[in-house]
C-alpha positions as CSV (number, residue, x, y, z in Angstrom):
1,M,-18.6,6.6,-6.5
2,K,-20.0,8.9,-3.8
3,K,-17.7,10.6,-1.4
4,T,-18.9,11.9,1.9
5,S,-16.7,13.9,4.3
6,T,-17.3,14.3,8.0
7,R,-15.4,14.7,11.2
8,L,-14.8,12.4,14.2
9,A,-15.3,13.7,17.8
10,D,-11.7,14.9,18.1
11,G,-11.8,16.8,14.8
12,R,-10.0,14.2,12.6
13,E,-11.3,13.9,9.1
14,L,-13.4,10.8,8.1
15,L,-14.3,10.0,4.5
16,Y,-16.8,7.4,3.2
17,Y,-16.5,6.1,-0.3
18,D,-19.7,4.4,-1.5
19,S,-20.6,2.5,-4.7
20,R,-24.1,3.8,-4.5
21,D,-24.9,7.4,-5.2
22,D,-27.8,7.4,-2.8
23,A,-25.8,6.3,0.2
24,V,-26.5,8.5,3.3
25,R,-23.7,9.0,5.8
26,D,-25.0,11.1,8.7
27,A,-24.0,9.1,11.8
28,V,-22.2,11.2,14.4
29,D,-19.3,10.1,16.5
30,P,-20.5,10.4,20.2
31,R,-17.3,9.5,21.9
32,P,-15.8,11.9,24.4
33,L,-12.4,12.2,22.7
34,D,-9.7,14.7,23.5
35,P,-7.9,16.4,20.5
36,V,-5.1,14.3,19.1
37,A,-1.7,15.2,20.6
38,T,1.3,14.0,18.7
39,T,5.1,14.2,19.1
40,A,5.9,13.5,15.5
41,Q,9.1,15.0,14.2
42,I,11.4,14.4,11.3
43,R,15.1,14.0,11.9
44,H,17.8,14.1,9.2
45,D,20.6,11.5,9.3
46,P,23.7,13.4,8.1
47,L,25.7,10.2,7.3
48,L,23.1,8.4,5.2
49,G,21.2,11.5,4.0
50,D,17.8,10.0,4.8
51,R,15.2,10.9,7.4
52,V,13.8,9.2,10.4
53,A,10.3,9.9,11.9
54,V,10.4,10.0,15.7
55,A,6.9,9.5,17.1
56,S,6.9,8.5,20.8
57,H,3.1,8.9,21.1
58,R,2.7,5.7,19.1
59,Q,3.8,3.7,22.0
60,A,0.2,4.0,23.3
61,R,-1.5,2.9,20.1
62,T,-4.1,0.0,20.1
63,Y,-2.4,-3.3,20.0
64,H,-4.1,-6.6,18.9
65,P,-7.5,-5.9,20.5
66,P,-10.1,-8.7,20.6
67,A,-12.5,-8.7,17.6
68,D,-15.3,-7.3,19.6
69,E,-13.2,-4.2,20.4
70,C,-11.8,-3.6,16.9
71,P,-11.6,0.2,16.3
72,L,-12.0,-0.4,12.5
73,C,-15.3,-2.3,12.6
74,P,-18.5,-0.3,12.2
75,S,-20.2,1.1,15.3
76,R,-22.9,-1.3,16.3
77,D,-24.8,-2.6,19.3
78,G,-23.9,0.3,21.5
79,R,-20.1,0.0,20.8
80,H,-18.6,3.0,19.1
81,S,-15.5,2.7,16.9
82,E,-13.5,5.0,14.7
83,I,-16.3,4.7,12.1
84,P,-19.7,5.9,13.3
85,A,-21.7,4.2,10.6
86,A,-23.3,0.8,11.2
87,A,-21.8,-0.5,7.9
88,Y,-19.6,1.0,5.1
89,D,-18.1,0.2,1.8
90,V,-14.7,1.9,2.0
91,A,-13.7,4.4,4.8
92,V,-10.7,6.6,5.2
93,F,-9.8,8.6,8.3
94,E,-6.8,10.4,9.8
95,N,-4.8,8.1,12.0
96,R,-5.3,8.6,15.7
97,F,-1.7,7.6,16.3
98,P,0.1,9.0,13.2
99,S,3.8,8.5,12.4
100,L,3.7,11.8,10.5
101,A,1.6,14.8,11.6
102,G,1.4,18.6,11.1
103,D,4.5,20.0,9.3
104,A,5.9,16.4,9.3
105,G,3.2,15.1,7.0
106,R,-0.1,13.2,7.4
107,C,-1.1,9.6,7.9
108,E,-4.5,8.0,7.0
109,V,-6.1,4.6,7.5
110,V,-8.0,3.0,4.7
111,C,-10.6,0.4,5.7
112,F,-11.4,-1.9,2.7
113,T,-14.6,-3.5,4.1
114,S,-16.7,-3.5,7.2
115,D,-16.3,-7.3,7.4
116,H,-13.7,-7.9,10.2
117,D,-12.9,-11.5,9.1
118,A,-12.3,-10.7,5.4
119,S,-9.2,-9.8,3.5
120,F,-8.5,-7.7,0.4
121,A,-8.5,-11.0,-1.6
122,D,-12.1,-11.6,-0.5
123,L,-13.3,-8.4,-2.0
124,T,-15.4,-8.3,-5.2
125,E,-14.0,-6.7,-8.3
126,E,-16.4,-3.8,-7.8
127,R,-15.2,-3.2,-4.2
128,A,-11.5,-3.5,-5.2
129,G,-12.2,-0.9,-7.9
130,L,-13.7,1.4,-5.3
131,V,-10.6,1.1,-3.2
132,L,-8.6,2.1,-6.3
133,E,-10.8,5.1,-6.6
134,A,-10.3,6.0,-3.0
135,W,-6.5,5.6,-3.3
136,T,-6.6,7.9,-6.4
137,D,-8.8,10.5,-4.7
138,R,-6.5,10.6,-1.6
139,T,-3.4,10.9,-3.8
140,A,-5.0,13.9,-5.5
141,E,-6.1,15.5,-2.2
142,L,-2.9,14.9,-0.3
143,A,-0.7,16.1,-3.2
144,G,-2.4,19.5,-2.9
145,L,-1.5,19.9,0.8
146,P,1.3,22.4,1.5
147,G,4.6,20.7,2.0
148,V,3.6,17.2,0.8
149,R,6.2,15.8,-1.6
150,Q,5.1,12.2,-2.0
151,V,2.0,10.0,-1.4
152,F,2.5,6.4,-0.4
153,C,-0.6,4.0,-0.4
154,F,0.1,0.6,1.1
155,E,-1.2,-2.4,3.0
156,N,0.5,-4.5,5.6
157,R,-1.2,-7.9,6.3
158,G,-0.3,-10.4,9.0
159,A,1.1,-10.3,12.4
160,E,4.4,-11.5,11.0
161,I,4.6,-8.1,9.2
162,G,3.9,-6.2,12.4
163,V,0.2,-5.5,11.9
164,T,-1.5,-4.7,15.2
165,L,-5.1,-4.5,13.9
166,G,-6.5,-7.6,12.2
167,H,-9.3,-5.8,10.4
168,P,-8.6,-5.6,6.6
169,H,-7.1,-2.1,6.1
170,G,-4.2,-0.2,4.6
171,Q,-2.6,3.2,5.2
172,I,-1.6,6.3,3.3
173,Y,1.4,8.3,4.2
174,A,1.9,11.9,2.9
175,Y,5.6,12.6,3.2
176,P,7.1,16.1,3.4
177,F,10.2,14.8,1.5
178,V,11.1,12.3,-1.2
179,T,11.6,8.9,0.3
180,P,15.1,7.3,0.1
181,R,13.9,4.4,-2.0
182,T,12.2,6.8,-4.6
183,D,15.3,9.0,-4.6
184,L,17.5,6.0,-5.4
185,M,15.2,5.0,-8.2
186,L,15.2,8.5,-9.7
187,R,19.0,8.6,-9.6
188,S,19.1,5.2,-11.5
189,V,16.6,6.6,-14.0
190,A,18.7,9.7,-14.6
191,A,21.9,7.7,-15.1
192,H,20.2,5.3,-17.5
193,L,18.7,8.1,-19.5
194,A,22.1,9.8,-19.8
195,R,23.7,6.6,-20.8
196,T,21.1,5.2,-23.3
197,G,18.6,7.9,-24.0
198,R,15.8,5.6,-22.9
199,N,13.5,5.3,-19.9
200,L,14.8,2.7,-17.3
201,F,11.3,1.6,-16.2
202,D,10.3,1.0,-19.9
203,D,13.5,-1.1,-20.4
204,V,12.9,-3.2,-17.3
205,V,9.3,-4.0,-18.2
206,A,10.3,-4.7,-21.8
207,R,13.1,-7.1,-20.7
208,E,10.8,-9.0,-18.4
209,C,8.1,-9.4,-21.1
210,A,10.7,-10.5,-23.7
211,E,12.4,-13.1,-21.4
212,G,9.1,-14.3,-20.0
213,A,10.6,-16.6,-17.3
214,R,9.6,-14.3,-14.5
215,V,6.2,-13.1,-15.8
216,V,3.4,-14.2,-13.5
217,L,0.3,-12.6,-15.0
218,E,-0.5,-10.4,-18.0
219,G,-3.5,-8.4,-19.1
220,E,-4.2,-5.9,-21.9
221,H,-3.3,-3.0,-19.6
222,W,-1.1,-4.5,-16.8
223,V,1.8,-7.0,-16.5
224,A,3.0,-8.6,-13.3
225,F,6.5,-10.2,-12.9
226,V,9.0,-11.3,-10.3
227,P,11.9,-8.9,-10.7
228,Y,15.3,-10.2,-11.9
229,A,17.0,-9.2,-8.7
230,A,14.1,-9.8,-6.3
231,H,14.9,-9.0,-2.7
232,W,12.2,-11.1,-1.1
233,P,11.4,-14.8,-1.4
234,Y,8.1,-14.1,-3.3
235,E,8.0,-10.6,-4.8
236,V,5.8,-9.4,-7.6
237,H,5.9,-6.0,-9.4
238,L,2.7,-4.9,-11.2
239,Y,3.1,-2.3,-13.9
240,P,0.6,-0.6,-16.2
241,R,1.7,-1.1,-19.8
242,R,1.2,2.6,-20.5
243,R,3.7,4.4,-18.2
244,V,2.2,6.9,-15.9
245,R,3.6,8.8,-12.9
246,D,0.9,8.2,-10.4
247,L,-2.6,6.8,-9.8
248,R,-4.3,9.9,-11.1
249,E,-3.0,9.3,-14.6
250,L,-4.4,5.8,-15.1
251,D,-6.8,5.6,-18.0
252,D,-10.2,3.9,-17.9
253,G,-8.9,0.6,-19.4
254,A,-6.3,0.2,-16.7
255,R,-8.7,1.1,-13.9
256,T,-11.3,-1.4,-15.2
257,E,-8.7,-4.3,-15.5
258,F,-6.8,-3.6,-12.3
259,P,-9.2,-5.3,-9.8
260,R,-9.3,-8.6,-11.6
261,L,-5.5,-8.9,-12.0
262,Y,-4.7,-7.6,-8.5
263,L,-7.2,-9.9,-6.8
264,E,-5.8,-12.9,-8.7
265,L,-2.3,-12.0,-7.5
266,L,-3.4,-11.8,-3.9
267,R,-5.3,-15.1,-4.1
268,R,-2.2,-16.8,-5.6
269,F,-0.1,-15.5,-2.7
270,D,-2.4,-17.3,-0.3
271,R,-1.9,-20.5,-2.3
272,I,1.9,-20.4,-2.5
273,F,2.6,-22.7,0.4
274,G,-0.1,-25.2,-0.2
275,P,-3.5,-26.1,1.4
276,G,-3.9,-25.8,5.1
277,E,-1.3,-23.0,5.4
278,P,-2.3,-19.8,7.2
279,P,-2.9,-16.7,5.1
280,T,0.4,-15.4,3.6
281,P,1.6,-12.2,5.3
282,Y,2.5,-9.5,2.8
283,I,3.2,-5.9,2.1
284,S,1.6,-4.3,-0.9
285,A,3.1,-0.9,-1.8
286,W,2.2,1.7,-4.5
287,H,5.3,3.6,-5.8
288,Q,4.3,7.0,-7.2
289,A,6.3,9.9,-8.5
290,P,7.1,12.7,-6.1
291,F,5.8,16.2,-6.8
292,G,8.0,18.7,-8.5
293,L,11.3,18.2,-6.7
294,S,13.2,16.3,-9.4
295,D,13.9,16.9,-13.0
296,F,13.4,13.2,-13.5
297,A,10.1,12.8,-11.7
298,P,8.3,12.8,-15.1
299,E,10.4,9.7,-16.0
300,F,9.0,7.8,-13.0
301,A,6.7,4.8,-13.5
302,L,3.8,4.1,-11.2
303,H,3.9,0.5,-10.1
304,L,2.9,-1.8,-7.2
305,E,5.3,-4.0,-5.3
306,L,3.8,-7.0,-3.5
307,F,6.0,-9.3,-1.4
308,T,5.9,-11.7,1.6
309,V,8.4,-12.3,4.4
310,R,7.5,-16.0,4.4
311,R,10.2,-18.0,2.5
312,T,8.7,-21.5,3.0
313,S,6.1,-23.3,5.1
314,G,6.5,-22.2,8.7
315,K,9.6,-20.1,8.1
316,L,10.1,-16.4,7.7
317,K,12.7,-14.3,6.0
318,F,14.4,-12.3,8.7
319,L,16.5,-9.3,7.9
320,A,19.8,-10.3,9.5
321,G,23.3,-8.9,9.5
322,S,23.8,-8.4,5.8
323,E,20.3,-7.0,5.1
324,S,19.9,-4.9,8.3
325,G,23.5,-3.9,8.7
326,M,24.6,-3.3,5.1
327,N,21.3,-3.3,3.1
328,V,22.6,-6.2,1.0
329,F,19.8,-8.7,0.6
330,I,20.3,-12.5,0.3
331,N,17.3,-14.3,-1.3
332,D,16.8,-18.0,-0.7
333,V,14.3,-18.4,-3.6
334,P,15.5,-17.8,-7.1
335,P,13.1,-15.3,-8.9
336,E,12.5,-17.8,-11.7
337,T,11.4,-20.4,-9.2
338,A,9.1,-18.0,-7.4
339,A,7.5,-16.9,-10.7
340,A,7.0,-20.6,-11.7
341,R,5.3,-21.3,-8.4
342,L,3.0,-18.2,-8.8
343,R,2.0,-19.4,-12.2
344,E,1.3,-23.0,-10.9
345,V,-1.2,-21.7,-8.3
346,A,-3.3,-19.7,-10.8
347,S,-7.1,-19.8,-10.3
348,E,-8.8,-22.4,-12.5
Protein backbone atom coordinates (compact mmCIF):
# COMPACT_ATOMS: atom_id res chain seq x y z
CA MET A 1 0.00 0.00 0.00
CA LYS A 2 1.17 3.53 -0.84
CA LYS A 3 -0.26 6.47 1.07
CA THR A 4 -0.10 10.01 -0.33
CA SER A 5 -1.20 13.03 1.68
CA THR A 6 -2.18 16.35 0.11
CA ARG A 7 -4.54 19.27 0.70
CA LEU A 8 -7.73 20.46 -0.97
CA ALA A 9 -8.17 24.11 -1.96
CA ASP A 10 -9.78 25.02 1.37
CA GLY A 11 -7.05 23.33 3.42
CA ARG A 12 -8.81 20.05 4.22
CA GLU A 13 -6.65 16.94 4.21
CA LEU A 14 -6.95 14.43 1.35
CA LEU A 15 -5.26 11.03 1.38
CA TYR A 16 -4.86 8.55 -1.45
CA TYR A 17 -4.35 4.85 -0.71
CA ASP A 18 -2.97 2.96 -3.70
CA SER A 19 -2.23 -0.71 -4.32
CA ARG A 20 0.74 0.21 -6.52
CA ASP A 21 3.87 1.64 -4.95
CA ASP A 22 4.64 3.65 -8.09
CA ALA A 23 1.33 5.55 -8.10
CA VAL A 24 1.83 9.33 -8.47
CA ARG A 25 -0.76 11.66 -6.92
CA ASP A 26 0.20 15.23 -7.82
CA ALA A 27 -3.11 16.65 -9.12
CA VAL A 28 -3.95 20.02 -7.53
CA ASP A 29 -7.42 21.15 -6.48
CA PRO A 30 -8.08 24.34 -8.54
CA ARG A 31 -11.48 25.20 -7.05
CA PRO A 32 -11.91 28.65 -5.45
CA LEU A 33 -13.12 27.32 -2.09
CA ASP A 34 -13.52 29.35 1.06
CA PRO A 35 -12.22 27.83 4.31
CA VAL A 36 -14.69 25.44 5.89
CA ALA A 37 -16.81 27.14 8.56
CA THR A 38 -18.68 24.87 10.97
CA THR A 39 -21.08 25.33 13.87
CA ALA A 40 -20.48 21.86 15.33
CA GLN A 41 -20.82 21.58 19.07
CA ILE A 42 -21.44 18.77 21.55
CA ARG A 43 -24.25 19.09 24.07
CA HIS A 44 -24.74 16.84 27.10
CA ASP A 45 -28.19 15.44 27.93
CA PRO A 46 -28.36 15.48 31.75
CA LEU A 47 -31.25 13.00 31.90
CA LEU A 48 -29.87 10.29 29.63
CA GLY A 49 -26.20 11.05 30.21
CA ASP A 50 -25.42 10.93 26.49
CA ARG A 51 -24.31 13.59 24.03
CA VAL A 52 -25.87 15.21 20.98
CA ALA A 53 -23.94 16.82 18.13
CA VAL A 54 -25.55 20.07 16.98
CA ALA A 55 -24.34 20.99 13.47
CA SER A 56 -26.65 23.46 11.73
CA HIS A 57 -24.18 24.07 8.89
CA ARG A 58 -25.04 20.59 7.56
CA GLN A 59 -28.38 21.89 6.31
CA ALA A 60 -26.48 23.18 3.27
CA ARG A 61 -24.74 19.87 2.42
CA THR A 62 -24.97 18.33 -1.04
CA TYR A 63 -28.22 16.39 -1.44
CA HIS A 64 -28.77 13.72 -4.10
CA PRO A 65 -26.87 15.41 -6.94
CA PRO A 66 -27.10 13.97 -10.47
CA ALA A 67 -24.36 11.49 -11.34
CA ASP A 68 -22.51 14.00 -13.51
CA GLU A 69 -22.22 16.36 -10.52
CA CYS A 70 -21.16 13.79 -7.93
CA PRO A 71 -18.53 15.32 -5.60
CA LEU A 72 -16.98 11.90 -4.90
CA CYS A 73 -16.22 10.99 -8.51
CA PRO A 74 -12.73 11.77 -9.86
CA SER A 75 -12.12 15.16 -11.49
CA ARG A 76 -12.51 14.62 -15.24
CA ASP A 77 -13.46 16.43 -18.43
CA GLY A 78 -13.12 19.88 -16.91
CA ARG A 79 -15.34 19.11 -13.89
CA HIS A 80 -13.61 19.39 -10.53
CA SER A 81 -14.75 17.35 -7.54
CA GLU A 82 -13.55 16.68 -4.00
CA ILE A 83 -10.90 14.40 -5.48
CA PRO A 84 -8.55 16.14 -7.95
CA ALA A 85 -7.17 12.92 -9.46
CA ALA A 86 -8.63 11.56 -12.71
CA ALA A 87 -8.90 8.10 -11.09
CA TYR A 88 -8.12 6.60 -7.69
CA ASP A 89 -8.10 3.36 -5.74
CA VAL A 90 -9.22 4.49 -2.26
CA ALA A 91 -9.42 8.13 -1.18
CA VAL A 92 -10.07 9.64 2.25
CA PHE A 93 -10.69 13.32 2.96
CA GLU A 94 -12.03 15.58 5.67
CA ASN A 95 -15.77 16.04 5.32
CA ARG A 96 -16.75 19.44 3.97
CA PHE A 97 -19.94 19.32 6.07
CA PRO A 98 -18.79 17.54 9.24
CA SER A 99 -21.03 16.53 12.13
CA LEU A 100 -17.97 16.83 14.39
CA ALA A 101 -15.19 19.38 14.00
CA GLY A 102 -12.44 21.09 15.99
CA ASP A 103 -12.64 20.31 19.69
CA ALA A 104 -15.85 18.38 18.95
CA GLY A 105 -14.01 15.72 16.89
CA ARG A 106 -13.37 15.02 13.23
CA CYS A 107 -15.31 13.48 10.34
CA GLU A 108 -13.79 11.92 7.22
CA VAL A 109 -15.21 10.48 4.00
CA VAL A 110 -13.84 7.20 2.60
CA CYS A 111 -14.34 6.61 -1.13
CA PHE A 112 -13.98 2.90 -1.93
CA THR A 113 -13.66 3.22 -5.72
CA SER A 114 -13.78 5.84 -8.45
CA ASP A 115 -16.61 3.86 -10.15
CA HIS A 116 -19.79 5.81 -9.38
CA ASP A 117 -22.12 2.91 -10.22
CA ALA A 118 -20.35 0.24 -8.16
CA SER A 119 -20.90 -0.82 -4.56
CA PHE A 120 -18.60 -2.30 -1.93
CA ALA A 121 -19.84 -5.76 -2.92
CA ASP A 122 -18.49 -5.16 -6.44
CA LEU A 123 -14.93 -4.63 -5.23
CA THR A 124 -12.20 -7.18 -5.77
CA GLU A 125 -10.68 -8.86 -2.73
CA GLU A 126 -7.54 -6.82 -3.31
CA ARG A 127 -9.47 -3.53 -3.24
CA ALA A 128 -11.50 -4.57 -0.18
CA GLY A 129 -8.19 -5.38 1.52
CA LEU A 130 -6.93 -1.91 0.64
CA VAL A 131 -10.03 -0.37 2.23
CA LEU A 132 -9.28 -2.40 5.38
CA GLU A 133 -5.75 -0.98 5.38
CA ALA A 134 -7.14 2.54 4.99
CA TRP A 135 -9.55 2.01 7.91
CA THR A 136 -6.67 0.71 10.00
CA ASP A 137 -4.37 3.59 9.10
CA ARG A 138 -7.04 6.18 9.86
CA THR A 139 -7.82 4.51 13.19
CA ALA A 140 -4.14 4.78 14.12
CA GLU A 141 -3.84 8.41 12.99
CA LEU A 142 -7.08 9.63 14.55
CA ALA A 143 -6.39 7.83 17.82
CA GLY A 144 -3.33 10.03 18.16
CA LEU A 145 -5.23 13.32 17.89
CA PRO A 146 -5.67 15.28 21.13
CA GLY A 147 -9.07 14.71 22.66
CA VAL A 148 -10.15 11.77 20.47
CA ARG A 149 -11.54 8.92 22.54
CA GLN A 150 -13.11 6.60 19.97
CA VAL A 151 -12.87 5.98 16.20
CA PHE A 152 -15.91 4.73 14.29
CA CYS A 153 -15.57 3.48 10.69
CA PHE A 154 -18.90 2.83 8.95
CA GLU A 155 -20.81 2.70 5.69
CA ASN A 156 -24.42 3.70 5.05
CA ARG A 157 -25.81 2.41 1.75
CA GLY A 158 -29.14 3.26 0.20
CA ALA A 159 -31.56 6.18 0.19
CA GLU A 160 -33.71 4.26 2.69
CA ILE A 161 -30.88 4.63 5.21
CA GLY A 162 -30.62 8.36 4.55
CA VAL A 163 -27.64 8.38 2.18
CA THR A 164 -27.51 11.63 0.18
CA LEU A 165 -24.62 10.70 -2.16
CA GLY A 166 -24.97 7.59 -4.31
CA HIS A 167 -21.25 7.08 -4.91
CA PRO A 168 -19.89 4.06 -2.95
CA HIS A 169 -18.38 5.54 0.18
CA GLY A 170 -18.28 5.36 3.96
CA GLN A 171 -17.32 7.66 6.77
CA ILE A 172 -15.08 7.78 9.83
CA TYR A 173 -16.03 9.67 12.98
CA ALA A 174 -13.45 10.52 15.63
CA TYR A 175 -15.44 11.19 18.79
CA PRO A 176 -14.14 13.25 21.74
CA PHE A 177 -16.10 10.94 24.06
CA VAL A 178 -17.05 7.28 24.42
CA THR A 179 -20.30 6.65 22.55
CA PRO A 180 -23.37 5.54 24.54
CA ARG A 181 -23.53 2.18 22.77
CA THR A 182 -19.91 1.37 23.57
CA ASP A 183 -20.30 2.57 27.14
CA LEU A 184 -23.26 0.22 27.59
CA MET A 185 -21.24 -2.68 26.17
CA LEU A 186 -18.38 -1.94 28.55
CA ARG A 187 -20.73 -1.90 31.51
CA SER A 188 -22.12 -5.29 30.45
CA VAL A 189 -18.56 -6.60 30.07
CA ALA A 190 -17.63 -5.38 33.55
CA ALA A 191 -20.69 -6.97 35.15
CA HIS A 192 -20.12 -10.28 33.36
CA LEU A 193 -16.46 -10.35 34.35
CA ALA A 194 -17.34 -9.68 38.00
CA ARG A 195 -19.99 -12.38 37.97
CA THR A 196 -18.19 -15.14 36.02
CA GLY A 197 -14.53 -14.20 35.73
CA ARG A 198 -14.83 -14.54 31.95
CA ASN A 199 -14.93 -12.19 28.97
CA LEU A 200 -18.47 -11.50 27.77
CA PHE A 201 -17.54 -11.19 24.09
CA ASP A 202 -15.71 -14.52 24.20
CA ASP A 203 -18.74 -16.18 25.77
CA VAL A 204 -21.15 -14.70 23.21
CA VAL A 205 -19.05 -15.94 20.27
CA ALA A 206 -18.55 -19.35 21.90
CA ARG A 207 -22.30 -19.73 22.45
CA GLU A 208 -23.13 -18.87 18.84
CA CYS A 209 -20.51 -21.28 17.49
CA ALA A 210 -21.68 -24.07 19.82
CA GLU A 211 -25.39 -23.67 19.02
CA GLY A 212 -24.78 -23.12 15.31
CA ALA A 213 -28.37 -22.20 14.39
CA ARG A 214 -27.52 -18.54 13.87
CA VAL A 215 -24.06 -18.94 12.31
CA VAL A 216 -24.03 -17.58 8.77
CA LEU A 217 -20.43 -17.90 7.63
CA GLU A 218 -17.18 -19.21 9.12
CA GLY A 219 -13.53 -18.97 8.22
CA GLU A 220 -10.29 -19.85 9.90
CA HIS A 221 -9.95 -16.34 11.37
CA TRP A 222 -13.51 -14.93 11.39
CA VAL A 223 -17.05 -16.04 12.26
CA ALA A 224 -20.31 -14.32 11.27
CA PHE A 225 -23.65 -14.90 12.98
CA VAL A 226 -27.06 -13.38 13.55
CA PRO A 227 -27.11 -12.43 17.26
CA TYR A 228 -29.55 -14.20 19.58
CA ALA A 229 -31.37 -10.94 20.34
CA ALA A 230 -31.01 -9.24 16.94
CA HIS A 231 -32.60 -5.80 16.81
CA TRP A 232 -32.97 -5.60 13.03
CA PRO A 233 -34.74 -7.93 10.54
CA TYR A 234 -31.45 -9.09 9.01
CA GLU A 235 -28.44 -8.38 11.22
CA VAL A 236 -25.04 -10.08 11.15
CA HIS A 237 -22.12 -9.64 13.53
CA LEU A 238 -18.65 -10.49 12.23
CA TYR A 239 -15.93 -11.27 14.81
CA PRO A 240 -12.28 -12.22 14.50
CA ARG A 241 -11.75 -15.51 16.32
CA ARG A 242 -8.76 -14.03 18.14
CA ARG A 243 -10.13 -11.22 20.28
CA VAL A 244 -8.53 -7.84 19.59
CA ARG A 245 -9.51 -4.33 20.69
CA ASP A 246 -9.37 -2.54 17.35
CA LEU A 247 -8.34 -2.80 13.71
CA ARG A 248 -4.71 -2.08 14.49
CA GLU A 249 -4.37 -5.40 16.35
CA LEU A 250 -5.57 -7.72 13.58
CA ASP A 251 -2.91 -10.22 12.53
CA ASP A 252 -1.92 -11.04 8.96
CA GLY A 253 -4.16 -14.11 8.78
CA ALA A 254 -7.26 -12.13 9.75
CA ARG A 255 -6.39 -9.31 7.35
CA THR A 256 -5.92 -11.72 4.47
CA GLU A 257 -9.18 -13.60 5.09
CA PHE A 258 -11.41 -10.61 5.83
CA PRO A 259 -12.04 -9.40 2.23
CA ARG A 260 -13.36 -12.77 1.04
CA LEU A 261 -15.75 -13.25 3.95
CA TYR A 262 -16.97 -9.67 4.09
CA LEU A 263 -17.62 -9.46 0.35
CA GLU A 264 -19.57 -12.72 0.56
CA LEU A 265 -21.73 -11.31 3.37
CA LEU A 266 -22.50 -8.16 1.36
CA ARG A 267 -23.38 -10.19 -1.73
CA ARG A 268 -25.70 -12.38 0.32
CA PHE A 269 -27.42 -9.27 1.66
CA ASP A 270 -28.22 -8.27 -1.91
CA ARG A 271 -29.82 -11.68 -2.50
CA ILE A 272 -31.96 -11.88 0.65
CA PHE A 273 -35.18 -10.72 -0.99
CA GLY A 274 -34.82 -12.58 -4.28
CA PRO A 275 -34.01 -11.70 -7.90
CA GLY A 276 -35.25 -8.44 -9.32
CA GLU A 277 -35.17 -6.66 -5.97
CA PRO A 278 -33.26 -3.37 -5.67
CA PRO A 279 -29.96 -3.41 -3.77
CA THR A 280 -30.46 -4.00 -0.06
CA PRO A 281 -29.96 -0.84 2.02
CA TYR A 282 -27.65 -1.42 4.94
CA ILE A 283 -25.44 0.01 7.66
CA SER A 284 -22.04 -1.59 8.22
CA ALA A 285 -20.39 -0.48 11.45
CA TRP A 286 -17.03 -1.27 13.03
CA HIS A 287 -17.10 -1.33 16.83
CA GLN A 288 -13.69 -0.57 18.30
CA ALA A 289 -12.52 -0.08 21.88
CA PRO A 290 -12.21 3.48 23.18
CA PHE A 291 -8.84 4.85 24.18
CA GLY A 292 -7.80 4.83 27.80
CA LEU A 293 -10.99 5.98 29.49
CA SER A 294 -12.22 2.67 30.90
CA ASP A 295 -10.61 -0.03 32.98
CA PHE A 296 -12.53 -2.51 30.86
CA ALA A 297 -11.52 -1.21 27.41
CA PRO A 298 -8.88 -4.00 27.17
CA GLU A 299 -11.79 -6.49 27.49
CA PHE A 300 -13.54 -5.03 24.43
CA ALA A 301 -13.73 -7.08 21.23
CA LEU A 302 -13.46 -5.55 17.78
CA HIS A 303 -16.40 -6.58 15.63
CA LEU A 304 -18.44 -5.44 12.66
CA GLU A 305 -22.22 -5.14 12.76
CA LEU A 306 -24.05 -5.30 9.42
CA PHE A 307 -27.81 -4.80 9.22
CA THR A 308 -30.63 -3.67 6.95
CA VAL A 309 -33.81 -1.71 7.60
CA ARG A 310 -35.67 -3.72 4.93
CA ARG A 311 -37.78 -6.41 6.63
CA THR A 312 -39.33 -7.97 3.54
CA SER A 313 -39.77 -7.20 -0.16
CA GLY A 314 -40.91 -3.60 -0.55
CA LYS A 315 -41.28 -2.98 3.19
CA LEU A 316 -39.00 -1.21 5.66
CA LYS A 317 -38.53 -1.58 9.39
CA PHE A 318 -39.41 1.82 10.83
CA LEU A 319 -38.45 2.84 14.33
CA ALA A 320 -41.88 3.52 15.80
CA GLY A 321 -43.11 4.25 19.31
CA SER A 322 -41.46 1.45 21.25
CA GLU A 323 -38.12 1.73 19.46
CA SER A 324 -37.85 5.52 19.17
CA GLY A 325 -39.66 6.37 22.37
CA MET A 326 -38.30 3.69 24.72
CA ASN A 327 -35.42 2.04 22.81
CA VAL A 328 -37.19 -1.34 23.03
CA PHE A 329 -36.88 -3.05 19.65
CA ILE A 330 -39.50 -5.36 18.16
CA ASN A 331 -38.09 -7.65 15.46
CA ASP A 332 -40.44 -9.19 12.88
CA VAL A 333 -37.89 -11.76 11.68
CA PRO A 334 -36.70 -14.45 14.13
CA PRO A 335 -32.87 -14.48 14.19
CA GLU A 336 -32.79 -18.21 13.34
CA THR A 337 -34.96 -17.56 10.27
CA ALA A 338 -32.71 -14.69 9.18
CA ALA A 339 -29.60 -16.85 9.57
CA ALA A 340 -31.16 -19.69 7.58
CA ARG A 341 -32.04 -17.30 4.76
CA LEU A 342 -28.51 -15.87 4.70
CA ARG A 343 -27.13 -19.40 4.42
CA GLU A 344 -29.57 -20.21 1.60
CA VAL A 345 -28.34 -17.34 -0.58
CA ALA A 346 -24.64 -18.30 -0.38
CA SER A 347 -22.57 -17.91 -3.51
CA GLU A 348 -22.19 -21.14 -5.45
